C-alpha positions as CSV (number, residue, x, y, z in Angstrom):
1,M,0.2,0.0,0.0
2,V,1.6,3.3,-1.0
3,G,2.4,5.7,1.9
4,M,1.5,3.2,4.5
5,E,3.6,0.4,6.4
6,Q,2.8,-3.2,5.4
7,N,3.9,-4.9,8.4
8,N,0.8,-6.7,9.9
9,G,2.8,-7.8,13.2
10,A,2.5,-6.0,16.6
11,P,4.9,-3.2,16.9
12,A,7.9,-4.2,19.3
13,G,8.3,-2.2,22.6
14,G,11.3,-0.4,23.8
15,M,12.9,3.0,23.7
16,N,13.4,3.0,19.9
17,N,9.8,2.2,19.2
18,P,7.8,4.9,20.5
19,K,3.8,4.7,20.8
20,R,2.2,4.8,17.5
21,S,-0.5,7.3,16.9
22,L,-4.1,6.1,15.8
23,F,-3.2,6.4,12.1
24,D,0.4,5.0,12.1
25,Q,-0.6,1.4,12.6
26,P,0.1,-1.9,10.9
27,R,-2.1,-2.4,8.0
28,K,-4.0,-5.4,9.5
29,V,-4.9,-3.0,12.6
30,I,-6.2,-0.3,10.1
31,S,-8.4,-2.7,8.6
32,G,-10.1,-3.5,11.9
33,I,-10.4,0.1,12.6
34,V,-12.0,0.6,9.4
35,F,-14.5,-2.0,10.1
36,S,-15.3,-0.6,13.6
37,G,-15.3,3.1,12.2
38,T,-17.9,2.1,9.6
39,I,-20.4,0.5,12.1
40,V,-19.8,3.3,14.5
41,G,-20.6,5.7,11.6
42,M,-23.6,4.0,10.7
43,V,-24.9,4.0,14.4
44,L,-24.0,7.8,14.7
45,I,-25.6,8.8,11.5
46,S,-28.8,6.6,12.4
47,L,-29.2,8.5,15.7
48,V,-28.8,12.0,13.9
49,F,-31.3,10.9,11.3
50,S,-33.8,9.9,14.0
51,I,-33.4,13.0,16.0
52,T,-34.0,14.8,13.0
53,L,-36.9,13.0,12.0
54,G,-38.4,13.6,15.4
55,L,-37.7,17.5,15.0
56,I,-39.4,17.5,11.6
57,S,-42.3,15.7,12.8
58,S,-42.6,18.1,15.8
59,L,-42.3,21.2,13.7
60,S,-44.6,20.0,10.8
61,D,-47.2,18.5,13.2
62,T,-46.7,15.3,11.1
63,P,-46.7,11.7,12.9
64,V,-43.3,10.1,12.5
65,G,-45.2,7.0,11.0
66,E,-46.5,9.1,8.3
67,L,-43.2,10.6,7.6
68,Q,-41.4,7.0,7.3
69,E,-44.1,6.2,4.5
70,T,-42.7,9.0,2.1
71,D,-40.2,8.2,-0.6
72,A,-37.9,11.0,0.7
73,Y,-37.7,9.1,4.0
74,K,-37.1,5.9,2.2
75,Y,-34.2,7.2,-0.1
76,F,-32.6,8.9,3.0
77,S,-32.7,5.7,4.7
78,Y,-30.6,3.9,2.1
79,L,-28.4,6.9,1.3
80,L,-27.4,7.7,4.9
81,Y,-25.2,4.5,5.1
82,Q,-23.6,5.0,1.7
83,I,-22.6,8.5,2.9
84,V,-20.6,6.7,5.6
85,Y,-19.1,4.2,3.6
86,V,-18.1,7.0,1.1
87,G,-16.5,9.0,3.9
88,I,-14.6,5.9,5.2
89,I,-13.1,5.1,1.7
90,V,-12.2,8.9,0.9
91,A,-10.7,9.3,4.6
92,F,-8.7,6.1,4.2
93,A,-7.4,7.1,0.6
94,A,-6.5,10.5,1.8
95,I,-4.6,9.4,4.9
96,Y,-2.7,6.7,3.4
97,K,-2.2,8.4,-0.1
98,S,-3.9,5.3,-1.8
99,R,-5.1,5.0,-5.2
100,P,-8.0,3.1,-6.1
101,R,-5.8,0.0,-7.4
102,D,-4.3,-0.1,-4.0
103,F,-7.7,-1.5,-2.5
104,G,-8.9,-3.7,-5.2
105,Y,-9.7,-1.7,-8.3
106,R,-7.3,-3.7,-10.6
107,K,-7.7,-5.1,-14.1
108,V,-9.6,-8.3,-14.0
109,K,-9.6,-11.3,-16.3
110,V,-12.7,-11.7,-18.4
111,R,-13.4,-15.2,-17.2
112,Y,-13.8,-14.0,-13.5
113,L,-16.6,-11.7,-14.5
114,F,-18.3,-14.8,-16.1
115,I,-17.6,-16.8,-13.0
116,A,-19.3,-13.9,-11.1
117,L,-22.4,-14.0,-13.3
118,A,-22.6,-17.8,-12.8
119,L,-22.0,-17.4,-9.0
120,A,-24.6,-14.9,-8.7
121,F,-27.2,-17.1,-10.5
122,G,-26.3,-20.0,-8.3
123,L,-26.3,-18.2,-4.9
124,L,-29.5,-16.2,-5.7
125,F,-31.6,-19.3,-6.4
126,S,-30.0,-22.4,-4.9
127,L,-29.4,-20.7,-1.5
128,N,-33.2,-19.8,-1.4
129,W,-33.6,-23.5,-0.2
130,V,-30.9,-23.3,2.6
131,N,-32.2,-19.7,3.7
132,G,-35.7,-20.9,3.8
133,W,-34.8,-23.8,6.2
134,F,-32.9,-21.4,8.4
135,V,-36.0,-19.0,8.5
136,E,-38.3,-22.0,9.2
137,F,-36.0,-23.0,12.0
138,L,-36.1,-19.4,13.5
139,E,-40.0,-19.5,13.2
140,L,-40.0,-22.7,15.2
141,L,-38.2,-20.7,18.0
142,G,-41.0,-18.1,17.9
143,Y,-39.4,-15.6,15.5
144,K,-41.5,-13.6,13.1
145,P,-40.0,-11.8,10.2
146,P,-41.2,-8.3,10.0
147,Y,-43.9,-8.8,7.2
148,M,-45.7,-11.5,9.1
149,D,-46.9,-8.5,11.4
150,Y,-49.1,-7.7,8.5
151,P,-51.0,-10.9,7.8
152,G,-52.7,-9.4,4.4
153,L,-49.2,-8.8,2.8
154,T,-46.6,-11.0,1.2
155,E,-42.9,-10.5,1.7
156,R,-42.8,-8.7,-1.7
157,E,-45.7,-6.5,-1.0
158,Y,-44.4,-5.6,2.4
159,A,-41.1,-4.4,1.0
160,L,-42.8,-2.2,-1.8
161,Q,-45.3,-0.7,0.8
162,Y,-42.9,-0.1,3.8
163,Q,-39.3,-0.6,2.7
164,L,-38.6,0.6,-0.9
165,P,-39.3,4.0,-2.5
166,S,-41.8,3.9,-5.3
167,L,-40.8,1.8,-8.3
168,A,-43.2,3.7,-10.6
169,G,-41.7,5.5,-13.5
170,A,-38.2,6.9,-13.1
171,G,-38.4,5.8,-9.5
172,F,-37.2,2.5,-10.6
173,F,-33.8,3.7,-11.6
174,G,-33.5,5.7,-8.3
175,V,-34.1,2.6,-6.4
176,L,-31.8,0.6,-8.4
177,L,-29.0,3.3,-7.7
178,V,-29.5,3.3,-4.0
179,V,-30.2,-0.4,-3.4
180,A,-28.0,-2.1,-6.0
181,V,-25.3,0.1,-7.6
182,L,-24.1,2.2,-4.5
183,P,-24.1,-0.9,-2.1
184,A,-22.2,-3.0,-4.5
185,L,-19.6,-0.4,-4.9
186,C,-19.2,1.0,-1.5
187,E,-19.6,-2.2,0.5
188,E,-17.3,-4.3,-1.7
189,T,-14.6,-1.4,-1.5
190,I,-14.7,-1.8,2.2
191,F,-14.9,-5.5,2.6
192,R,-13.3,-7.0,-0.4
193,G,-11.1,-4.0,-0.7
194,I,-9.8,-2.4,2.2
195,I,-10.5,-4.7,4.8
196,L,-9.3,-7.8,3.0
197,D,-6.1,-6.3,1.7
198,G,-5.1,-6.0,5.4
199,V,-6.0,-9.4,6.3
200,K,-4.9,-11.7,3.5
201,D,-1.8,-13.2,5.4
202,I,-4.1,-15.0,7.7
203,G,-4.8,-17.6,4.9
204,T,-7.1,-17.9,2.0
205,V,-9.5,-20.3,4.1
206,A,-9.5,-18.0,7.2
207,A,-9.9,-14.8,5.1
208,C,-13.0,-16.2,3.4
209,L,-14.5,-17.4,6.7
210,L,-13.7,-14.0,8.2
211,G,-15.3,-12.3,5.2
212,G,-18.4,-14.4,5.6
213,L,-18.7,-13.7,9.3
214,L,-18.3,-9.8,8.9
215,F,-20.6,-9.5,5.9
216,S,-23.3,-11.6,7.9
217,I,-23.3,-9.5,11.1
218,F,-22.9,-6.4,9.2
219,H,-26.4,-6.7,7.8
220,Q,-27.7,-7.4,11.1
221,S,-30.8,-9.4,9.7
222,P,-31.6,-12.6,11.6
223,T,-33.4,-14.1,8.4
224,Q,-30.4,-13.4,6.2
225,T,-27.7,-14.5,8.5
226,I,-26.8,-17.8,6.7
227,Y,-27.1,-16.3,3.3
228,Q,-24.9,-13.4,3.9
229,F,-22.3,-15.5,5.5
230,I,-22.2,-17.8,2.5
231,C,-22.3,-14.6,0.1
232,G,-19.5,-13.0,2.1
233,A,-17.4,-16.0,1.9
234,A,-17.9,-16.6,-1.7
235,F,-17.3,-12.8,-2.7
236,T,-14.1,-13.0,-0.7
237,L,-13.0,-16.0,-2.6
238,L,-13.7,-14.6,-5.8
239,A,-12.0,-11.3,-5.1
240,I,-8.7,-13.2,-3.8
241,R,-8.7,-15.4,-7.0
242,A,-9.2,-12.6,-9.5
243,D,-7.0,-10.2,-7.4
244,S,-9.5,-7.6,-8.1
245,I,-12.9,-6.5,-6.4
246,W,-14.6,-5.9,-9.8
247,P,-16.1,-9.6,-10.0
248,A,-17.4,-9.0,-6.4
249,I,-19.1,-5.6,-7.2
250,L,-20.6,-7.3,-10.4
251,I,-22.0,-10.2,-8.3
252,H,-23.1,-8.1,-5.5
253,F,-24.9,-5.6,-8.0
254,V,-26.5,-8.5,-9.8
255,N,-27.9,-10.0,-6.7
256,N,-29.6,-6.8,-5.4
257,A,-30.8,-5.9,-9.0
258,V,-32.4,-9.0,-9.7
259,I,-34.4,-8.6,-6.5
260,I,-35.4,-5.1,-7.6
261,F,-36.5,-6.2,-11.0
262,D,-38.5,-9.1,-9.5
263,Y,-40.2,-6.5,-7.1
264,K,-40.9,-4.4,-10.2
265,F,-42.2,-6.9,-12.6
266,D,-43.1,-9.8,-10.3
267,F,-41.6,-12.3,-13.0
268,L,-40.5,-15.1,-10.7
269,S,-44.0,-15.8,-9.3
270,K,-45.1,-16.2,-13.0
271,V,-42.6,-19.1,-13.7
272,S,-44.2,-22.5,-14.0
273,S,-43.4,-25.4,-11.5
274,G,-41.5,-27.0,-14.2
275,G,-39.6,-23.8,-15.0
276,A,-39.0,-23.3,-11.3
277,I,-37.3,-26.7,-11.1
278,A,-35.2,-26.2,-14.2
279,I,-34.0,-22.8,-12.6
280,Y,-33.1,-24.4,-9.2
281,V,-31.2,-27.4,-10.9
282,I,-29.3,-25.0,-13.5
283,S,-28.5,-22.5,-10.5
284,A,-27.1,-25.4,-8.3
285,V,-24.8,-26.6,-11.3
286,C,-23.7,-23.0,-11.5
287,L,-22.9,-22.6,-8.0
288,A,-21.3,-26.0,-7.6
289,A,-19.1,-25.4,-10.8
290,S,-18.1,-22.1,-9.7
291,L,-17.0,-23.0,-6.3
292,I,-15.4,-26.2,-7.3
293,Y,-13.2,-24.4,-10.0
294,L,-12.4,-21.4,-7.4
295,I,-11.5,-23.8,-4.6
296,F,-9.7,-26.7,-6.4
297,F,-8.5,-25.6,-9.8
298,D,-7.7,-21.8,-9.6
299,K,-5.3,-21.9,-6.7
300,K,-2.7,-19.6,-7.9
301,T,-3.4,-16.9,-5.3
302,N,-3.7,-19.2,-2.4
303,R,-2.0,-18.3,0.7
304,K,-1.3,-20.2,3.6
305,K,-1.3,-18.7,7.1
306,E,1.5,-16.5,7.6
307,G,0.2,-13.8,10.3
308,A,-2.2,-13.8,13.3
309,I,-5.7,-12.6,13.1
310,K,-5.6,-11.0,16.5
311,P,-4.1,-7.5,15.2
312,F,-7.3,-7.2,13.1
313,V,-9.8,-8.5,15.7
314,Y,-8.9,-6.3,18.7
315,P,-9.6,-2.9,16.8
316,A,-12.6,-4.5,15.1
317,L,-14.1,-5.6,18.2
318,V,-16.1,-2.5,18.8
319,G,-17.8,-2.9,15.4
320,I,-18.4,-6.6,16.0
321,I,-20.0,-6.1,19.3
322,L,-22.1,-3.2,18.1
323,C,-23.4,-5.5,15.1
324,A,-24.1,-8.5,17.5
325,I,-26.1,-6.2,19.7
326,M,-28.2,-4.9,16.7
327,W,-28.6,-8.6,15.5
328,I,-29.8,-9.5,19.0
329,A,-32.1,-6.6,19.3
330,N,-33.6,-7.4,15.8
331,F,-34.1,-11.1,16.7
332,A,-35.7,-10.1,20.0
333,S,-38.0,-7.8,18.2
334,G,-39.1,-10.6,16.0
335,M,-39.7,-12.8,19.0
336,M,-41.9,-10.5,20.8
337,G,-43.7,-9.6,17.3
């Protein structure tokens, strides 16, 4: 990394090694700081947004619930986190004089883009089964997903009415921007770019597991826990193999965009039972083939464990704890719902 110490080990003590400043840390420590900084930023901007919403409600004599149904509120609720991500990325680049290629924006071989598309198709449809089983398990424990509080609404109808801005007309492109384009760019730059670049020396397997864990708790969604873990691990493996985050950005975008297209056009519900079986079979083949190739055949970028994970974990602990608390709060809310 240009302008930044590459040593991932802990600094030695002694008179010749004075205490480092917050920003003068080994690269792995910086990755942990970036994760915690991102989560803290999300919490703070959410608090500011909530306070501002309360003030607007008071001054305009409009109930908060009514404000939350407006497109303006829904757009801001998506854009706020993107503002935090961009701020973290820009601060990192400015402090360490890093160029985009230094955290993943490197040329990529075309085959990895095709692998990304195959993997996206596989994850999106094959994992529905796994995720469905996990949600059923949570429901057996008494957990109810948010949309179940509205018996007359399906999950799609709940999202259209309470979560997403209007998809009518040009609104479709606005939603695509804030739900698919920006999250793919910003989240992958942080997770598969800045953070991954600092922890690669813990080994490929450990890096993928860590990427899955962080990505899963980062979304704080009980029903998406398993799905996000597998996606995070797969995205990390793809970024390592390609030595670029472009394939991870592509797969992330396609995943979110397909969901938005389905919410808009409701095409998946119109697929016949035979067509659905074909989709699941083909997606399973795509998923298996992609992972088998990346894991067993494309091993040039494999790394064995060379460094410890502790220098990352300690500074990342604040973010991990905050995410865990919010996950538990969301789970508890579903249990009481």
